[in-house]
PDB file with SEQRES, HELIX, SHEET and CRYST1 records, atoms N, CA, C and O in Angstrom:
SEQRES   1 A   89  MET ARG LEU LYS GLY ARG ALA LYS LYS ILE ILE PHE HIS          
SEQRES   2 A   89  VAL PHE ASP PRO ILE LEU ILE GLU ASP LEU LEU ASP ARG          
SEQRES   3 A   89  ASP ILE VAL MET ILE TRP ARG GLU ASN ASP GLU ILE THR          
SEQRES   4 A   89  ALA VAL GLU LYS ARG GLN ARG ALA ALA MET ILE ALA LYS          
SEQRES   5 A   89  MET ARG ARG THR ILE LYS VAL MET LYS PRO PRO LYS PRO          
SEQRES   6 A   89  GLN LEU GLU SER ASP ILE PRO GLU PRO LYS LEU LEU ASP          
SEQRES   7 A   89  TRP GLU ASP PHE ASN SER GLU GLY PHE LEU LYS                  
HELIX    1 AA1 PRO A   17  ASP A   25  1                                   9    
HELIX    2 AA2 ILE A   28  VAL A   59  1                                  32    
HELIX    3 AA3 GLU A   68  ASP A   70  5                                   3    
HELIX    4 AA4 TRP A   79  SER A   84  1                                   6    
SHEET    1 AA1 2 ARG A   2  LEU A   3  0                                        
SHEET    2 AA1 2 ARG A   6  ALA A   7 -1                                        
CRYST1    1.000    1.000    1.000  90.00  90.00  90.00 P 1           1          
ATOM      1  N   MET A   1     -69.872  49.655 -27.814  1.00  0.00           N  
ATOM      2  CA  MET A   1     -69.608  51.017 -27.940  1.00  0.00           C  
ATOM      3  C   MET A   1     -68.328  51.155 -28.724  1.00  0.00           C  
ATOM      4  O   MET A   1     -67.387  50.391 -28.512  1.00  0.00           O  
ATOM      5  N   ARG A   2     -68.272  52.134 -29.642  1.00  0.00           N  
ATOM      6  CA  ARG A   2     -67.065  52.394 -30.422  1.00  0.00           C  
ATOM      7  C   ARG A   2     -66.463  53.692 -30.036  1.00  0.00           C  
ATOM      8  O   ARG A   2     -67.135  54.716 -29.915  1.00  0.00           O  
ATOM      9  N   LEU A   3     -65.115  53.626 -29.833  1.00  0.00           N  
ATOM     10  CA  LEU A   3     -64.315  54.834 -29.576  1.00  0.00           C  
ATOM     11  C   LEU A   3     -63.270  55.007 -30.649  1.00  0.00           C  
ATOM     12  O   LEU A   3     -62.358  54.190 -30.780  1.00  0.00           O  
ATOM     13  N   LYS A   4     -63.403  56.084 -31.424  1.00  0.00           N  
ATOM     14  CA  LYS A   4     -62.407  56.387 -32.416  1.00  0.00           C  
ATOM     15  C   LYS A   4     -62.203  55.263 -33.413  1.00  0.00           C  
ATOM     16  O   LYS A   4     -61.088  54.981 -33.850  1.00  0.00           O  
ATOM     17  N   GLY A   5     -63.292  54.643 -33.751  1.00  0.00           N  
ATOM     18  CA  GLY A   5     -63.280  53.568 -34.782  1.00  0.00           C  
ATOM     19  C   GLY A   5     -62.860  52.184 -34.220  1.00  0.00           C  
ATOM     20  O   GLY A   5     -62.777  51.218 -34.979  1.00  0.00           O  
ATOM     21  N   ARG A   6     -62.603  52.085 -32.936  1.00  0.00           N  
ATOM     22  CA  ARG A   6     -62.272  50.807 -32.376  1.00  0.00           C  
ATOM     23  C   ARG A   6     -63.375  50.352 -31.419  1.00  0.00           C  
ATOM     24  O   ARG A   6     -64.010  51.156 -30.735  1.00  0.00           O  
ATOM     25  N   ALA A   7     -63.574  49.047 -31.398  1.00  0.00           N  
ATOM     26  CA  ALA A   7     -64.551  48.559 -30.393  1.00  0.00           C  
ATOM     27  C   ALA A   7     -63.800  48.286 -29.155  1.00  0.00           C  
ATOM     28  O   ALA A   7     -62.838  47.518 -29.148  1.00  0.00           O  
ATOM     29  N   LYS A   8     -64.226  48.905 -28.105  1.00  0.00           N  
ATOM     30  CA  LYS A   8     -63.642  48.811 -26.764  1.00  0.00           C  
ATOM     31  C   LYS A   8     -64.666  48.262 -25.855  1.00  0.00           C  
ATOM     32  O   LYS A   8     -65.855  48.560 -25.976  1.00  0.00           O  
ATOM     33  N   LYS A   9     -64.208  47.444 -24.922  1.00  0.00           N  
ATOM     34  CA  LYS A   9     -65.075  46.908 -23.918  1.00  0.00           C  
ATOM     35  C   LYS A   9     -65.064  47.861 -22.681  1.00  0.00           C  
ATOM     36  O   LYS A   9     -64.047  48.087 -22.027  1.00  0.00           O  
ATOM     37  N   ILE A  10     -66.310  48.405 -22.418  1.00  0.00           N  
ATOM     38  CA  ILE A  10     -66.444  49.286 -21.342  1.00  0.00           C  
ATOM     39  C   ILE A  10     -67.337  48.709 -20.292  1.00  0.00           C  
ATOM     40  O   ILE A  10     -68.415  48.210 -20.617  1.00  0.00           O  
ATOM     41  N   ILE A  11     -66.941  48.752 -19.044  1.00  0.00           N  
ATOM     42  CA  ILE A  11     -67.737  48.233 -17.971  1.00  0.00           C  
ATOM     43  C   ILE A  11     -68.226  49.412 -17.100  1.00  0.00           C  
ATOM     44  O   ILE A  11     -67.475  50.288 -16.672  1.00  0.00           O  
ATOM     45  N   PHE A  12     -69.542  49.351 -16.882  1.00  0.00           N  
ATOM     46  CA  PHE A  12     -70.210  50.278 -16.007  1.00  0.00           C  
ATOM     47  C   PHE A  12     -70.611  49.598 -14.734  1.00  0.00           C  
ATOM     48  O   PHE A  12     -71.394  48.648 -14.758  1.00  0.00           O  
ATOM     49  N   HIS A  13     -70.080  50.073 -13.589  1.00  0.00           N  
ATOM     50  CA  HIS A  13     -70.455  49.425 -12.332  1.00  0.00           C  
ATOM     51  C   HIS A  13     -71.764  50.057 -11.830  1.00  0.00           C  
ATOM     52  O   HIS A  13     -71.845  51.272 -11.645  1.00  0.00           O  
ATOM     53  N   VAL A  14     -72.722  49.265 -11.627  1.00  0.00           N  
ATOM     54  CA  VAL A  14     -74.003  49.747 -11.164  1.00  0.00           C  
ATOM     55  C   VAL A  14     -74.260  49.167  -9.765  1.00  0.00           C  
ATOM     56  O   VAL A  14     -74.261  47.955  -9.549  1.00  0.00           O  
ATOM     57  N   PHE A  15     -74.478  50.104  -8.826  1.00  0.00           N  
ATOM     58  CA  PHE A  15     -74.684  49.654  -7.431  1.00  0.00           C  
ATOM     59  C   PHE A  15     -76.206  49.931  -7.070  1.00  0.00           C  
ATOM     60  O   PHE A  15     -76.880  50.780  -7.654  1.00  0.00           O  
ATOM     61  N   ASP A  16     -76.655  49.152  -6.084  1.00  0.00           N  
ATOM     62  CA  ASP A  16     -77.985  49.274  -5.696  1.00  0.00           C  
ATOM     63  C   ASP A  16     -78.169  50.654  -5.058  1.00  0.00           C  
ATOM     64  O   ASP A  16     -77.432  51.012  -4.139  1.00  0.00           O  
ATOM     65  N   PRO A  17     -79.137  51.421  -5.537  1.00  0.00           N  
ATOM     66  CA  PRO A  17     -79.359  52.782  -5.002  1.00  0.00           C  
ATOM     67  C   PRO A  17     -79.725  52.805  -3.538  1.00  0.00           C  
ATOM     68  O   PRO A  17     -79.413  53.770  -2.840  1.00  0.00           O  
ATOM     69  N   ILE A  18     -80.393  51.744  -3.045  1.00  0.00           N  
ATOM     70  CA  ILE A  18     -80.698  51.713  -1.590  1.00  0.00           C  
ATOM     71  C   ILE A  18     -79.469  51.573  -0.767  1.00  0.00           C  
ATOM     72  O   ILE A  18     -79.363  52.175   0.302  1.00  0.00           O  
ATOM     73  N   LEU A  19     -78.503  50.768  -1.251  1.00  0.00           N  
ATOM     74  CA  LEU A  19     -77.210  50.642  -0.483  1.00  0.00           C  
ATOM     75  C   LEU A  19     -76.456  51.942  -0.507  1.00  0.00           C  
ATOM     76  O   LEU A  19     -75.898  52.325   0.522  1.00  0.00           O  
ATOM     77  N   ILE A  20     -76.406  52.636  -1.603  1.00  0.00           N  
ATOM     78  CA  ILE A  20     -75.730  53.945  -1.687  1.00  0.00           C  
ATOM     79  C   ILE A  20     -76.461  54.938  -0.734  1.00  0.00           C  
ATOM     80  O   ILE A  20     -75.802  55.684  -0.009  1.00  0.00           O  
ATOM     81  N   GLU A  21     -77.688  54.947  -0.734  1.00  0.00           N  
ATOM     82  CA  GLU A  21     -78.496  55.847   0.109  1.00  0.00           C  
ATOM     83  C   GLU A  21     -78.133  55.592   1.590  1.00  0.00           C  
ATOM     84  O   GLU A  21     -77.877  56.505   2.375  1.00  0.00           O  
ATOM     85  N   ASP A  22     -78.130  54.302   1.905  1.00  0.00           N  
ATOM     86  CA  ASP A  22     -77.863  53.930   3.311  1.00  0.00           C  
ATOM     87  C   ASP A  22     -76.453  54.355   3.697  1.00  0.00           C  
ATOM     88  O   ASP A  22     -76.251  54.830   4.815  1.00  0.00           O  
ATOM     89  N   LEU A  23     -75.496  54.205   2.837  1.00  0.00           N  
ATOM     90  CA  LEU A  23     -74.102  54.523   3.141  1.00  0.00           C  
ATOM     91  C   LEU A  23     -74.024  56.120   3.395  1.00  0.00           C  
ATOM     92  O   LEU A  23     -73.344  56.603   4.300  1.00  0.00           O  
ATOM     93  N   LEU A  24     -74.757  56.839   2.540  1.00  0.00           N  
ATOM     94  CA  LEU A  24     -74.728  58.326   2.649  1.00  0.00           C  
ATOM     95  C   LEU A  24     -75.419  58.836   3.921  1.00  0.00           C  
ATOM     96  O   LEU A  24     -74.958  59.753   4.600  1.00  0.00           O  
ATOM     97  N   ASP A  25     -76.612  58.150   4.211  1.00  0.00           N  
ATOM     98  CA  ASP A  25     -77.323  58.553   5.411  1.00  0.00           C  
ATOM     99  C   ASP A  25     -76.595  58.345   6.690  1.00  0.00           C  
ATOM    100  O   ASP A  25     -76.750  59.105   7.645  1.00  0.00           O  
ATOM    101  N   ARG A  26     -75.783  57.290   6.712  1.00  0.00           N  
ATOM    102  CA  ARG A  26     -75.059  56.994   7.982  1.00  0.00           C  
ATOM    103  C   ARG A  26     -73.715  57.652   8.029  1.00  0.00           C  
ATOM    104  O   ARG A  26     -72.959  57.394   8.965  1.00  0.00           O  
ATOM    105  N   ASP A  27     -73.377  58.457   7.115  1.00  0.00           N  
ATOM    106  CA  ASP A  27     -72.041  59.184   7.012  1.00  0.00           C  
ATOM    107  C   ASP A  27     -70.870  58.200   6.982  1.00  0.00           C  
ATOM    108  O   ASP A  27     -69.792  58.513   7.487  1.00  0.00           O  
ATOM    109  N   ILE A  28     -71.063  57.037   6.409  1.00  0.00           N  
ATOM    110  CA  ILE A  28     -69.984  56.030   6.308  1.00  0.00           C  
ATOM    111  C   ILE A  28     -68.846  56.563   5.554  1.00  0.00           C  
ATOM    112  O   ILE A  28     -67.687  56.342   5.904  1.00  0.00           O  
ATOM    113  N   VAL A  29     -69.179  57.312   4.451  1.00  0.00           N  
ATOM    114  CA  VAL A  29     -68.096  57.833   3.594  1.00  0.00           C  
ATOM    115  C   VAL A  29     -67.264  58.806   4.349  1.00  0.00           C  
ATOM    116  O   VAL A  29     -66.047  58.792   4.165  1.00  0.00           O  
ATOM    117  N   MET A  30     -67.782  59.626   5.157  1.00  0.00           N  
ATOM    118  CA  MET A  30     -67.030  60.642   5.953  1.00  0.00           C  
ATOM    119  C   MET A  30     -66.149  59.837   6.963  1.00  0.00           C  
ATOM    120  O   MET A  30     -65.001  60.223   7.187  1.00  0.00           O  
ATOM    121  N   ILE A  31     -66.610  58.829   7.522  1.00  0.00           N  
ATOM    122  CA  ILE A  31     -65.838  57.957   8.515  1.00  0.00           C  
ATOM    123  C   ILE A  31     -64.695  57.321   7.768  1.00  0.00           C  
ATOM    124  O   ILE A  31     -63.579  57.298   8.288  1.00  0.00           O  
ATOM    125  N   TRP A  32     -64.916  56.794   6.558  1.00  0.00           N  
ATOM    126  CA  TRP A  32     -63.874  56.249   5.768  1.00  0.00           C  
ATOM    127  C   TRP A  32     -62.747  57.226   5.415  1.00  0.00           C  
ATOM    128  O   TRP A  32     -61.560  56.907   5.484  1.00  0.00           O  
ATOM    129  N   ARG A  33     -63.184  58.445   5.030  1.00  0.00           N  
ATOM    130  CA  ARG A  33     -62.222  59.481   4.767  1.00  0.00           C  
ATOM    131  C   ARG A  33     -61.425  59.914   5.995  1.00  0.00           C  
ATOM    132  O   ARG A  33     -60.228  60.168   5.864  1.00  0.00           O  
ATOM    133  N   GLU A  34     -62.022  60.010   7.166  1.00  0.00           N  
ATOM    134  CA  GLU A  34     -61.317  60.319   8.415  1.00  0.00           C  
ATOM    135  C   GLU A  34     -60.284  59.224   8.682  1.00  0.00           C  
ATOM    136  O   GLU A  34     -59.125  59.482   9.006  1.00  0.00           O  
ATOM    137  N   ASN A  35     -60.768  57.985   8.529  1.00  0.00           N  
ATOM    138  CA  ASN A  35     -59.842  56.860   8.840  1.00  0.00           C  
ATOM    139  C   ASN A  35     -58.641  56.801   7.872  1.00  0.00           C  
ATOM    140  O   ASN A  35     -57.527  56.450   8.260  1.00  0.00           O  
ATOM    141  N   ASP A  36     -58.911  57.162   6.586  1.00  0.00           N  
ATOM    142  CA  ASP A  36     -57.852  57.275   5.576  1.00  0.00           C  
ATOM    143  C   ASP A  36     -56.805  58.368   5.948  1.00  0.00           C  
ATOM    144  O   ASP A  36     -55.594  58.184   5.824  1.00  0.00           O  
ATOM    145  N   GLU A  37     -57.355  59.497   6.405  1.00  0.00           N  
ATOM    146  CA  GLU A  37     -56.395  60.595   6.901  1.00  0.00           C  
ATOM    147  C   GLU A  37     -55.546  60.132   8.061  1.00  0.00           C  
ATOM    148  O   GLU A  37     -54.340  60.374   8.078  1.00  0.00           O  
ATOM    149  N   ILE A  38     -56.139  59.483   9.014  1.00  0.00           N  
ATOM    150  CA  ILE A  38     -55.355  58.969  10.145  1.00  0.00           C  
ATOM    151  C   ILE A  38     -54.331  57.998   9.690  1.00  0.00           C  
ATOM    152  O   ILE A  38     -53.172  58.043  10.101  1.00  0.00           O  
ATOM    153  N   THR A  39     -54.774  57.095   8.813  1.00  0.00           N  
ATOM    154  CA  THR A  39     -53.834  56.101   8.281  1.00  0.00           C  
ATOM    155  C   THR A  39     -52.679  56.692   7.548  1.00  0.00           C  
ATOM    156  O   THR A  39     -51.549  56.223   7.683  1.00  0.00           O  
ATOM    157  N   ALA A  40     -52.949  57.768   6.733  1.00  0.00           N  
ATOM    158  CA  ALA A  40     -51.938  58.418   5.955  1.00  0.00           C  
ATOM    159  C   ALA A  40     -50.947  59.107   6.925  1.00  0.00           C  
ATOM    160  O   ALA A  40     -49.741  59.097   6.679  1.00  0.00           O  
ATOM    161  N   VAL A  41     -51.453  59.700   8.020  1.00  0.00           N  
ATOM    162  CA  VAL A  41     -50.485  60.341   8.959  1.00  0.00           C  
ATOM    163  C   VAL A  41     -49.635  59.334   9.635  1.00  0.00           C  
ATOM    164  O   VAL A  41     -48.445  59.569   9.846  1.00  0.00           O  
ATOM    165  N   GLU A  42     -50.212  58.192   9.991  1.00  0.00           N  
ATOM    166  CA  GLU A  42     -49.423  57.161  10.636  1.00  0.00           C  
ATOM    167  C   GLU A  42     -48.344  56.616   9.784  1.00  0.00           C  
ATOM    168  O   GLU A  42     -47.239  56.331  10.246  1.00  0.00           O  
ATOM    169  N   LYS A  43     -48.692  56.459   8.437  1.00  0.00           N  
ATOM    170  CA  LYS A  43     -47.729  55.982   7.439  1.00  0.00           C  
ATOM    171  C   LYS A  43     -46.600  56.902   7.281  1.00  0.00           C  
ATOM    172  O   LYS A  43     -45.441  56.492   7.216  1.00  0.00           O  
ATOM    173  N   ARG A  44     -46.934  58.191   7.216  1.00  0.00           N  
ATOM    174  CA  ARG A  44     -45.864  59.165   7.098  1.00  0.00           C  
ATOM    175  C   ARG A  44     -44.907  59.197   8.334  1.00  0.00           C  
ATOM    176  O   ARG A  44     -43.688  59.323   8.219  1.00  0.00           O  
ATOM    177  N   GLN A  45     -45.534  59.078   9.475  1.00  0.00           N  
ATOM    178  CA  GLN A  45     -44.660  59.049  10.692  1.00  0.00           C  
ATOM    179  C   GLN A  45     -43.776  57.847  10.671  1.00  0.00           C  
ATOM    180  O   GLN A  45     -42.585  57.952  10.961  1.00  0.00           O  
ATOM    181  N   ARG A  46     -44.345  56.649  10.321  1.00  0.00           N  
ATOM    182  CA  ARG A  46     -43.588  55.441  10.310  1.00  0.00           C  
ATOM    183  C   ARG A  46     -42.495  55.540   9.269  1.00  0.00           C  
ATOM    184  O   ARG A  46     -41.390  55.052   9.503  1.00  0.00           O  
ATOM    185  N   ALA A  47     -42.771  56.177   8.086  1.00  0.00           N  
ATOM    186  CA  ALA A  47     -41.691  56.281   7.056  1.00  0.00           C  
ATOM    187  C   ALA A  47     -40.596  57.225   7.564  1.00  0.00           C  
ATOM    188  O   ALA A  47     -39.408  57.002   7.329  1.00  0.00           O  
ATOM    189  N   ALA A  48     -41.021  58.286   8.267  1.00  0.00           N  
ATOM    190  CA  ALA A  48     -40.029  59.221   8.811  1.00  0.00           C  
ATOM    191  C   ALA A  48     -39.139  58.537   9.798  1.00  0.00           C  
ATOM    192  O   ALA A  48     -37.921  58.714   9.759  1.00  0.00           O  
ATOM    193  N   MET A  49     -39.722  57.743  10.706  1.00  0.00           N  
ATOM    194  CA  MET A  49     -38.912  57.001  11.679  1.00  0.00           C  
ATOM    195  C   MET A  49     -37.975  55.991  11.051  1.00  0.00           C  
ATOM    196  O   MET A  49     -36.850  55.825  11.521  1.00  0.00           O  
ATOM    197  N   ILE A  50     -38.398  55.328  10.027  1.00  0.00           N  
ATOM    198  CA  ILE A  50     -37.563  54.367   9.334  1.00  0.00           C  
ATOM    199  C   ILE A  50     -36.391  55.104   8.634  1.00  0.00           C  
ATOM    200  O   ILE A  50     -35.245  54.654   8.660  1.00  0.00           O  
ATOM    201  N   ALA A  51     -36.715  56.205   8.034  1.00  0.00           N  
ATOM    202  CA  ALA A  51     -35.655  57.021   7.402  1.00  0.00           C  
ATOM    203  C   ALA A  51     -34.633  57.486   8.398  1.00  0.00           C  
ATOM    204  O   ALA A  51     -33.431  57.471   8.134  1.00  0.00           O  
ATOM    205  N   LYS A  52     -35.122  57.902   9.554  1.00  0.00           N  
ATOM    206  CA  LYS A  52     -34.207  58.277  10.644  1.00  0.00           C  
ATOM    207  C   LYS A  52     -33.320  57.232  11.151  1.00  0.00           C  
ATOM    208  O   LYS A  52     -32.144  57.467  11.428  1.00  0.00           O  
ATOM    209  N   MET A  53     -33.881  56.039  11.284  1.00  0.00           N  
ATOM    210  CA  MET A  53     -33.153  54.832  11.683  1.00  0.00           C  
ATOM    211  C   MET A  53     -32.064  54.492  10.603  1.00  0.00           C  
ATOM    212  O   MET A  53     -30.929  54.186  10.967  1.00  0.00           O  
ATOM    213  N   ARG A  54     -32.379  54.541   9.392  1.00  0.00           N  
ATOM    214  CA  ARG A  54     -31.413  54.254   8.361  1.00  0.00           C  
ATOM    215  C   ARG A  54     -30.298  55.274   8.302  1.00  0.00           C  
ATOM    216  O   ARG A  54     -29.146  54.928   8.043  1.00  0.00           O  
ATOM    217  N   ARG A  55     -30.646  56.570   8.547  1.00  0.00           N  
ATOM    218  CA  ARG A  55     -29.522  57.543   8.615  1.00  0.00           C  
ATOM    219  C   ARG A  55     -28.697  57.257   9.771  1.00  0.00           C  
ATOM    220  O   ARG A  55     -27.478  57.346   9.620  1.00  0.00           O  
ATOM    221  N   THR A  56     -29.169  56.925  10.918  1.00  0.00           N  
ATOM    222  CA  THR A  56     -28.422  56.568  12.095  1.00  0.00           C  
ATOM    223  C   THR A  56     -27.545  55.425  11.891  1.00  0.00           C  
ATOM    224  O   THR A  56     -26.405  55.456  12.356  1.00  0.00           O  
ATOM    225  N   ILE A  57     -27.991  54.369  11.207  1.00  0.00           N  
ATOM    226  CA  ILE A  57     -27.166  53.237  10.876  1.00  0.00           C  
ATOM    227  C   ILE A  57     -26.048  53.540   9.987  1.00  0.00           C  
ATOM    228  O   ILE A  57     -24.973  52.962  10.149  1.00  0.00           O  
ATOM    229  N   LYS A  58     -26.227  54.463   8.993  1.00  0.00           N  
ATOM    230  CA  LYS A  58     -25.203  54.814   8.134  1.00  0.00           C  
ATOM    231  C   LYS A  58     -24.139  55.558   8.867  1.00  0.00           C  
ATOM    232  O   LYS A  58     -22.965  55.334   8.570  1.00  0.00           O  
ATOM    233  N   VAL A  59     -24.444  56.441   9.816  1.00  0.00           N  
ATOM    234  CA  VAL A  59     -23.517  57.109  10.633  1.00  0.00           C  
ATOM    235  C   VAL A  59     -22.686  56.205  11.466  1.00  0.00           C  
ATOM    236  O   VAL A  59     -21.487  56.427  11.631  1.00  0.00           O  
ATOM    237  N   MET A  60     -23.348  55.108  12.039  1.00  0.00           N  
ATOM    238  CA  MET A  60     -22.682  54.267  12.940  1.00  0.00           C  
ATOM    239  C   MET A  60     -21.937  53.067  12.303  1.00  0.00           C  
ATOM    240  O   MET A  60     -21.588  52.107  12.990  1.00  0.00           O  
ATOM    241  N   LYS A  61     -21.703  53.144  10.987  1.00  0.00           N  
ATOM    242  CA  LYS A  61     -20.949  52.110  10.350  1.00  0.00           C  
ATOM    243  C   LYS A  61     -19.610  51.904  10.925  1.00  0.00           C  
ATOM    244  O   LYS A  61     -18.919  52.869  11.252  1.00  0.00           O  
ATOM    245  N   PRO A  62     -19.209  50.675  11.062  1.00  0.00           N  
ATOM    246  CA  PRO A  62     -17.841  50.426  11.656  1.00  0.00           C  
ATOM    247  C   PRO A  62     -16.787  50.843  10.706  1.00  0.00           C  
ATOM    248  O   PRO A  62     -16.959  50.808   9.487  1.00  0.00           O  
ATOM    249  N   PRO A  63     -15.634  51.259  11.306  1.00  0.00           N  
ATOM    250  CA  PRO A  63     -14.520  51.743  10.373  1.00  0.00           C  
ATOM    251  C   PRO A  63     -13.976  50.609   9.472  1.00  0.00           C  
ATOM    252  O   PRO A  63     -14.102  49.422   9.773  1.00  0.00           O  
ATOM    253  N   LYS A  64     -13.394  51.023   8.408  1.00  0.00           N  
ATOM    254  CA  LYS A  64     -12.861  50.025   7.467  1.00  0.00           C  
ATOM    255  C   LYS A  64     -11.689  49.306   8.141  1.00  0.00           C  
ATOM    256  O   LYS A  64     -10.949  49.943   8.890  1.00  0.00           O  
ATOM    257  N   PRO A  65     -11.495  48.031   7.910  1.00  0.00           N  
ATOM    258  CA  PRO A  65     -10.283  47.412   8.454  1.00  0.00           C  
ATOM    259  C   PRO A  65      -9.000  47.996   7.915  1.00  0.00           C  
ATOM    260  O   PRO A  65      -8.951  48.386   6.748  1.00  0.00           O  
ATOM    261  N   GLN A  66      -7.999  48.067   8.690  1.00  0.00           N  
ATOM    262  CA  GLN A  66      -6.757  48.609   8.363  1.00  0.00           C  
ATOM    263  C   GLN A  66      -5.936  47.699   7.553  1.00  0.00           C  
ATOM    264  O   GLN A  66      -5.948  46.480   7.726  1.00  0.00           O  
ATOM    265  N   LEU A  67      -5.201  48.313   6.641  1.00  0.00           N  
ATOM    266  CA  LEU A  67      -4.270  47.464   5.801  1.00  0.00           C  
ATOM    267  C   LEU A  67      -3.065  47.228   6.619  1.00  0.00           C  
ATOM    268  O   LEU A  67      -2.813  47.938   7.593  1.00  0.00           O  
ATOM    269  N   GLU A  68      -2.275  46.193   6.226  1.00  0.00           N  
ATOM    270  CA  GLU A  68      -1.064  45.917   6.978  1.00  0.00           C  
ATOM    271  C   GLU A  68      -0.027  47.070   6.867  1.00  0.00           C  
ATOM    272  O   GLU A  68       0.799  47.272   7.757  1.00  0.00           O  
ATOM    273  N   SER A  69      -0.100  47.778   5.796  1.00  0.00           N  
ATOM    274  CA  SER A  69       0.832  48.913   5.612  1.00  0.00           C  
ATOM    275  C   SER A  69       0.455  50.094   6.527  1.00  0.00           C  
ATOM    276  O   SER A  69       1.289  50.967   6.765  1.00  0.00           O  
ATOM    277  N   ASP A  70      -0.805  50.136   7.049  1.00  0.00           N  
ATOM    278  CA  ASP A  70      -1.228  51.200   7.962  1.00  0.00           C  
ATOM    279  C   ASP A  70      -0.913  50.945   9.402  1.00  0.00           C  
ATOM    280  O   ASP A  70      -0.945  51.874  10.209  1.00  0.00           O  
ATOM    281  N   ILE A  71      -0.601  49.685   9.765  1.00  0.00           N  
ATOM    282  CA  ILE A  71      -0.343  49.345  11.089  1.00  0.00           C  
ATOM    283  C   ILE A  71       1.131  49.713  11.466  1.00  0.00           C  
ATOM    284  O   ILE A  71       2.079  49.307  10.794  1.00  0.00           O  
ATOM    285  N   PRO A  72       1.273  50.476  12.536  1.00  0.00           N  
ATOM    286  CA  PRO A  72       2.660  50.897  12.885  1.00  0.00           C  
ATOM    287  C   PRO A  72       3.481  49.769  13.389  1.00  0.00           C  
ATOM    288  O   PRO A  72       2.946  48.825  13.968  1.00  0.00           O  
ATOM    289  N   GLU A  73       4.756  49.832  13.191  1.00  0.00           N  
ATOM    290  CA  GLU A  73       5.676  48.836  13.598  1.00  0.00           C  
ATOM    291  C   GLU A  73       5.772  48.841  15.129  1.00  0.00           C  
ATOM    292  O   GLU A  73       5.704  49.908  15.738  1.00  0.00           O  
ATOM    293  N   PRO A  74       5.929  47.676  15.761  1.00  0.00           N  
ATOM    294  CA  PRO A  74       6.096  47.636  17.213  1.00  0.00           C  
ATOM    295  C   PRO A  74       7.424  48.203  17.638  1.00  0.00           C  
ATOM    296  O   PRO A  74       8.449  47.955  17.002  1.00  0.00           O  
ATOM    297  N   LYS A  75       7.409  48.975  18.728  1.00  0.00           N  
ATOM    298  CA  LYS A  75       8.601  49.647  19.241  1.00  0.00           C  
ATOM    299  C   LYS A  75       9.443  48.701  20.132  1.00  0.00           C  
ATOM    300  O   LYS A  75      10.633  48.932  20.344  1.00  0.00           O  
ATOM    301  N   LEU A  76       8.819  47.666  20.631  1.00  0.00           N  
ATOM    302  CA  LEU A  76       9.544  46.763  21.527  1.00  0.00           C  
ATOM    303  C   LEU A  76      10.268  45.714  20.663  1.00  0.00           C  
ATOM    304  O   LEU A  76       9.650  45.118  19.781  1.00  0.00           O  
ATOM    305  N   LEU A  77      11.500  45.494  20.892  1.00  0.00           N  
ATOM    306  CA  LEU A  77      12.295  44.569  20.105  1.00  0.00           C  
ATOM    307  C   LEU A  77      12.452  43.198  20.759  1.00  0.00           C  
ATOM    308  O   LEU A  77      12.477  42.196  20.043  1.00  0.00           O  
ATOM    309  N   ASP A  78      12.557  43.108  22.079  1.00  0.00           N  
ATOM    310  CA  ASP A  78      12.740  41.792  22.743  1.00  0.00           C  
ATOM    311  C   ASP A  78      11.982  41.838  24.105  1.00  0.00           C  
ATOM    312  O   ASP A  78      11.323  42.817  24.455  1.00  0.00           O  
ATOM    313  N   TRP A  79      12.122  40.743  24.822  1.00  0.00           N  
ATOM    314  CA  TRP A  79      11.406  40.596  26.094  1.00  0.00           C  
ATOM    315  C   TRP A  79      11.884  41.582  27.157  1.00  0.00           C  
ATOM    316  O   TRP A  79      11.114  42.013  28.015  1.00  0.00           O  
ATOM    317  N   GLU A  80      13.097  41.911  27.089  1.00  0.00           N  
ATOM    318  CA  GLU A  80      13.652  42.962  28.059  1.00  0.00           C  
ATOM    319  C   GLU A  80      12.978  44.277  27.880  1.00  0.00           C  
ATOM    320  O   GLU A  80      12.596  44.906  28.866  1.00  0.00           O  
ATOM    321  N   ASP A  81      12.810  44.733  26.639  1.00  0.00           N  
ATOM    322  CA  ASP A  81      12.109  45.931  26.421  1.00  0.00           C  
ATOM    323  C   ASP A  81      10.681  45.825  26.803  1.00  0.00           C  
ATOM    324  O   ASP A  81      10.106  46.764  27.353  1.00  0.00           O  
ATOM    325  N   PHE A  82      10.096  44.704  26.525  1.00  0.00           N  
ATOM    326  CA  PHE A  82       8.633  44.482  26.968  1.00  0.00           C  
ATOM    327  C   PHE A  82       8.500  44.601  28.464  1.00  0.00           C  
ATOM    328  O   PHE A  82       7.567  45.234  28.959  1.00  0.00           O  
ATOM    329  N   ASN A  83       9.436  43.991  29.202  1.00  0.00           N  
ATOM    330  CA  ASN A  83       9.433  43.949  30.753  1.00  0.00           C  
ATOM    331  C   ASN A  83       9.669  45.326  31.171  1.00  0.00           C  
ATOM    332  O   ASN A  83       8.990  45.798  32.083  1.00  0.00           O  
ATOM    333  N   SER A  84      10.619  46.052  30.553  1.00  0.00           N  
ATOM    334  CA  SER A  84      10.934  47.435  31.055  1.00  0.00           C  
ATOM    335  C   SER A  84       9.755  48.379  30.985  1.00  0.00           C  
ATOM    336  O   SER A  84       9.620  49.283  31.808  1.00  0.00           O  
ATOM    337  N   GLU A  85       8.863  48.156  29.955  1.00  0.00           N  
ATOM    338  CA  GLU A  85       7.624  48.954  29.838  1.00  0.00           C  
ATOM    339  C   GLU A  85       6.613  48.647  30.945  1.00  0.00           C  
ATOM    340  O   GLU A  85       5.724  49.466  31.178  1.00  0.00           O  
ATOM    341  N   GLY A  86       6.704  47.513  31.635  1.00  0.00           N  
ATOM    342  CA  GLY A  86       5.824  47.218  32.718  1.00  0.00           C  
ATOM    343  C   GLY A  86       4.608  46.519  32.302  1.00  0.00           C  
ATOM    344  O   GLY A  86       3.643  46.505  33.066  1.00  0.00           O  
ATOM    345  N   PHE A  87       4.561  45.931  31.150  1.00  0.00           N  
ATOM    346  CA  PHE A  87       3.401  45.247  30.645  1.00  0.00           C  
ATOM    347  C   PHE A  87       3.134  43.891  31.346  1.00  0.00           C  
ATOM    348  O   PHE A  87       2.000  43.412  31.315  1.00  0.00           O  
ATOM    349  N   LEU A  88       4.103  43.293  31.945  1.00  0.00           N  
ATOM    350  CA  LEU A  88       3.945  42.012  32.597  1.00  0.00           C  
ATOM    351  C   LEU A  88       3.527  42.142  34.038  1.00  0.00           C  
ATOM    352  O   LEU A  88       3.240  41.118  34.657  1.00  0.00           O  
ATOM    353  N   LYS A  89       3.473  43.292  34.606  1.00  0.00           N  
ATOM    354  CA  LYS A  89       3.118  43.490  36.050  1.00  0.00           C  
ATOM    355  C   LYS A  89       1.673  43.450  36.257  1.00  0.00           C  
ATOM    356  O   LYS A  89       1.206  43.596  37.387  1.00  0.00           O  
TER     357      LYS A  89                                                      
END                                                                             
């Protein structure tokens, strides 16, 4: 077969008419469509749950480590100050 001056290979799938009639008589096609709809709903729910989990993980990220310049200087100078605060009791 030639399409617009070029030779193209075209494949026509031919199925047994008895097989097609059997599938249509038993409503197999409708069952396939129903199963596809159920599968699509399940996939959407699963994708929504995964997206929710990812958003939750982003919110729960640990804080960035502090730089040494951000850490306040200790107020206690020696052991007497430490003991007076009551930390050794």
